[in-house]
C-alpha positions as CSV (number, residue, x, y, z in Angstrom):
1,M,61.4,58.3,-185.7
2,T,58.0,58.9,-184.2
3,K,58.3,61.4,-181.5
4,F,56.3,61.4,-178.3
5,T,54.8,64.0,-176.0
6,Q,54.7,64.0,-172.3
7,K,51.1,64.2,-172.1
8,Q,51.4,61.1,-174.3
9,V,53.0,59.4,-172.0
10,D,50.8,60.1,-169.2
11,D,48.0,59.5,-170.8
12,L,49.6,56.0,-171.5
13,N,50.8,55.4,-168.3
14,S,46.8,56.1,-166.4
15,K,45.6,53.6,-169.2
16,I,48.1,50.5,-168.9
17,K,48.8,49.2,-165.9
18,T,50.4,45.4,-166.4
19,A,53.5,44.4,-168.0
20,E,52.0,42.6,-170.4
21,E,49.8,45.5,-171.6
22,A,52.8,47.5,-172.1
23,L,54.4,44.9,-174.2
24,E,51.1,44.4,-176.4
25,W,51.1,48.1,-176.9
26,V,54.5,48.0,-177.7
27,S,54.7,45.4,-180.2
28,D,51.7,47.1,-181.7
29,N,52.9,50.4,-182.0
30,L,56.4,50.3,-182.1
31,H,57.7,46.8,-183.6
32,P,60.3,46.9,-185.5
33,K,62.1,50.2,-183.9
34,V,62.1,49.1,-180.4
35,A,64.2,46.5,-178.6
36,K,64.8,45.2,-175.1
37,A,68.6,46.1,-174.0
38,S,70.0,42.9,-171.8
39,S,72.1,42.0,-169.1
40,F,71.1,38.6,-168.9
41,G,70.0,39.0,-165.0
42,A,66.7,38.0,-163.4
43,E,64.3,40.7,-164.7
44,D,65.3,40.0,-167.7
45,A,64.8,36.7,-168.6
46,V,60.9,37.3,-166.7
47,I,60.4,40.3,-169.7
48,M,62.1,38.4,-172.7
49,D,59.3,35.2,-171.7
50,I,56.8,37.9,-171.8
51,M,57.9,39.4,-174.5
52,L,58.2,36.3,-176.8
53,K,54.8,35.8,-175.4
54,I,53.1,38.4,-177.6
55,N,55.7,38.6,-180.9
56,P,58.1,36.4,-181.5
57,K,60.1,39.0,-183.7
58,F,60.6,41.1,-180.6
59,R,64.4,42.4,-180.8
60,F,67.0,42.2,-178.2
61,F,70.2,43.7,-178.2
62,T,73.2,43.3,-175.2
63,L,76.7,45.3,-174.5
64,D,79.4,42.8,-174.4
65,T,82.0,45.1,-172.6
66,G,84.3,42.3,-172.8
67,R,84.5,42.1,-169.3
68,L,81.2,40.0,-168.8
69,P,81.3,36.8,-166.3
70,Q,81.5,33.2,-168.5
71,E,77.9,32.7,-166.9
72,T,76.6,35.4,-169.1
73,Y,77.8,34.1,-171.9
74,D,76.7,30.9,-171.2
75,I,72.5,32.1,-170.4
76,M,73.2,34.2,-173.4
77,D,73.2,31.3,-175.7
78,V,71.6,28.9,-174.0
79,V,68.5,31.7,-174.2
80,S,69.5,32.3,-177.9
81,K,69.0,28.5,-178.7
82,K,65.5,27.8,-176.1
83,Y,63.6,31.0,-178.1
84,N,65.4,30.5,-181.4
85,I,65.9,34.2,-181.8
86,S,68.9,35.9,-182.4
87,I,70.5,38.6,-179.9
88,E,72.1,41.6,-181.3
89,V,75.2,42.0,-179.3
90,L,77.1,45.6,-179.0
91,F,80.7,46.2,-178.7
92,P,82.9,49.0,-177.4
93,D,84.8,50.8,-179.9
94,T,88.1,48.8,-179.7
95,K,90.6,52.3,-180.3
96,Q,88.5,53.9,-177.4
97,V,89.4,50.5,-175.1
98,E,92.8,50.6,-176.6
99,D,93.4,54.1,-175.6
100,M,91.4,53.8,-172.0
101,V,94.0,51.0,-171.5
102,K,96.9,52.5,-172.3
103,E,96.9,55.9,-170.6
104,K,94.5,54.5,-167.5
105,G,95.7,50.1,-167.1
106,V,93.4,47.5,-167.5
107,N,91.8,47.8,-164.2
108,L,91.1,51.4,-163.9
109,F,87.9,51.3,-162.4
110,Y,89.5,50.4,-159.4
111,D,91.9,53.8,-158.8
112,S,88.9,56.1,-158.7
113,I,85.0,57.3,-159.7
114,D,86.0,59.4,-162.2
115,N,87.6,56.3,-163.8
116,R,85.1,53.3,-163.5
117,K,82.6,56.0,-164.8
118,L,84.8,56.5,-167.6
119,C,85.2,52.4,-168.4
120,C,81.4,52.5,-167.9
121,E,81.2,55.0,-170.2
122,V,83.5,53.8,-173.4
123,R,82.6,49.7,-173.1
124,K,78.8,50.6,-172.3
125,V,77.3,53.8,-172.7
126,H,78.6,54.7,-176.2
127,P,77.9,51.5,-177.4
128,M,74.3,51.6,-176.1
129,N,74.1,55.4,-177.5
130,K,74.9,53.7,-181.4
131,M,71.8,51.3,-180.8
132,L,69.6,54.0,-179.3
133,N,69.9,56.5,-182.3
134,T,68.5,53.9,-184.3
135,L,65.1,52.9,-182.4
136,D,61.9,55.0,-181.0
137,G,61.6,52.8,-177.9
138,W,63.9,50.8,-175.6
139,I,62.8,48.1,-173.5
140,T,64.3,48.0,-169.4
141,G,64.5,45.7,-167.0
142,L,64.8,48.7,-164.5
143,R,62.3,48.0,-161.0
144,R,61.5,50.7,-158.7
145,D,62.8,48.9,-155.5
146,Q,66.7,48.5,-156.8
147,T,67.8,52.5,-155.6
148,K,66.7,55.0,-154.9
149,N,67.4,56.8,-158.2
150,R,64.4,54.7,-159.6
151,K,61.5,55.0,-157.2
152,N,60.1,57.5,-159.4
153,V,60.4,55.8,-162.5
154,T,57.0,54.7,-164.1
155,I,56.0,52.3,-167.2
156,F,57.0,54.6,-169.7
157,Q,58.8,57.8,-169.7
158,L,60.4,60.3,-172.2
159,D,64.3,59.5,-172.3
160,H,65.5,63.1,-172.5
161,G,69.3,61.7,-172.5
162,H,68.4,60.0,-175.7
163,D,66.8,62.2,-177.9
164,E,63.1,61.8,-176.3
165,I,62.8,58.6,-177.7
166,L,60.4,56.1,-175.3
167,K,61.7,54.3,-172.7
168,I,59.4,51.6,-171.3
169,N,59.9,49.9,-168.0
170,P,57.2,47.1,-168.0
171,I,58.2,44.9,-164.4
172,I,58.7,48.5,-162.8
173,D,56.3,48.1,-159.7
174,W,57.7,44.1,-159.3
175,S,59.2,42.8,-156.6
176,W,62.3,40.9,-156.0
177,D,60.0,37.8,-154.8
178,Q,57.9,38.3,-157.8
179,I,60.5,38.0,-159.8
180,Q,61.6,34.7,-158.8
181,E,58.0,33.6,-158.2
182,Y,57.7,33.9,-162.2
183,I,61.3,32.5,-162.9
184,K,60.4,29.2,-161.0
185,K,56.2,29.2,-162.2
186,N,57.4,29.4,-165.7
187,N,60.9,27.0,-165.3
188,L,63.0,29.6,-167.6
189,P,66.2,29.2,-167.8
190,Y,68.6,32.0,-166.2
191,N,71.6,33.2,-165.7
192,S,73.4,30.8,-162.7
193,L,75.4,33.6,-161.1
194,L,71.8,34.3,-159.1
195,D,72.0,30.5,-157.2
196,Q,75.4,32.4,-156.3
197,G,74.2,35.1,-154.6
198,Y,74.4,37.9,-157.3
199,P,70.9,39.2,-157.5
200,S,72.6,41.8,-160.3
201,V,74.4,41.0,-163.1
202,G,77.3,43.2,-164.2
203,C,81.1,42.9,-165.5
204,E,82.9,40.4,-164.1
205,P,85.3,42.9,-161.9
206,C,82.6,45.0,-160.7
207,T,79.9,42.7,-159.8
208,R,80.7,40.3,-156.6
209,A,77.5,38.1,-154.5
210,I,75.9,39.8,-152.0
211,K,75.5,38.7,-148.0
212,P,73.0,38.4,-146.1
213,G,70.8,41.2,-145.4
214,E,72.7,43.6,-148.0
215,D,70.8,45.3,-150.8
216,I,70.4,43.4,-154.0
217,R,72.6,46.1,-155.4
218,A,75.2,46.2,-153.2
219,G,77.3,43.9,-155.0
220,R,77.7,46.5,-157.8
221,W,81.2,48.7,-157.8
222,W,81.3,47.2,-154.1
223,W,84.3,48.9,-153.4
224,E,82.4,52.2,-153.7
225,Q,81.2,54.1,-150.4
226,G,77.5,55.3,-150.7
227,G,74.2,53.9,-152.3
228,N,72.5,54.9,-156.0
229,K,76.0,53.8,-157.7
230,E,74.6,54.0,-162.0
231,C,76.8,53.1,-165.2
232,G,75.2,55.6,-167.0
233,L,72.8,53.9,-169.1
234,H,69.6,55.3,-166.9
235,I,71.0,58.9,-165.8
236,D,68.1,61.3,-166.7
237,P,69.6,64.6,-167.5
238,V,66.6,66.6,-167.0
């Protein structure tokens, strides 16, 4: 496994400023032990397009939690055919899901924040961890204006929660308007939920359309009060 120091990461951030530059460096230095995590939201449509223009062999994976909206499966199929790529689909451990549902119920996430975090952990975090254990780096669609938790995130960072592998956030500085403009300009296929008021796409029972003027993440775990809600995939323990 390739290991990076904080100094190397700082040097990369001082030299590389654009998504294209970042992904070209990733292609040259980390492929094939790097992959893009995709939930098939708007950010993913943009990054996948940029990546495949640089390297048609780039790897992509997604987390099939068993609770995804049909629209997400639809766009997954469309994207696979458009780009002629194979998307690695990760599933949660069957017994862990069965045990959780038996003890807590099918819709346990509505009952408490702890239950919701448990569901995210079983259905998303555990399969994600298994994948990341095989990689030297992973690519995300994080943007600074999504939540306060992400305001200090840089293009390159050490992922302290995943054995110090390299985490690459190529569009961290992009605005929501830039994302939409890129999709329209390049005529990209995208998740139809975006047109239904879903700027952030997650599991079907845990995501709703946002209302005019609401924060773009307001539709995620909409019954919980307060901001900075995360599923656990992007929590840095340091």
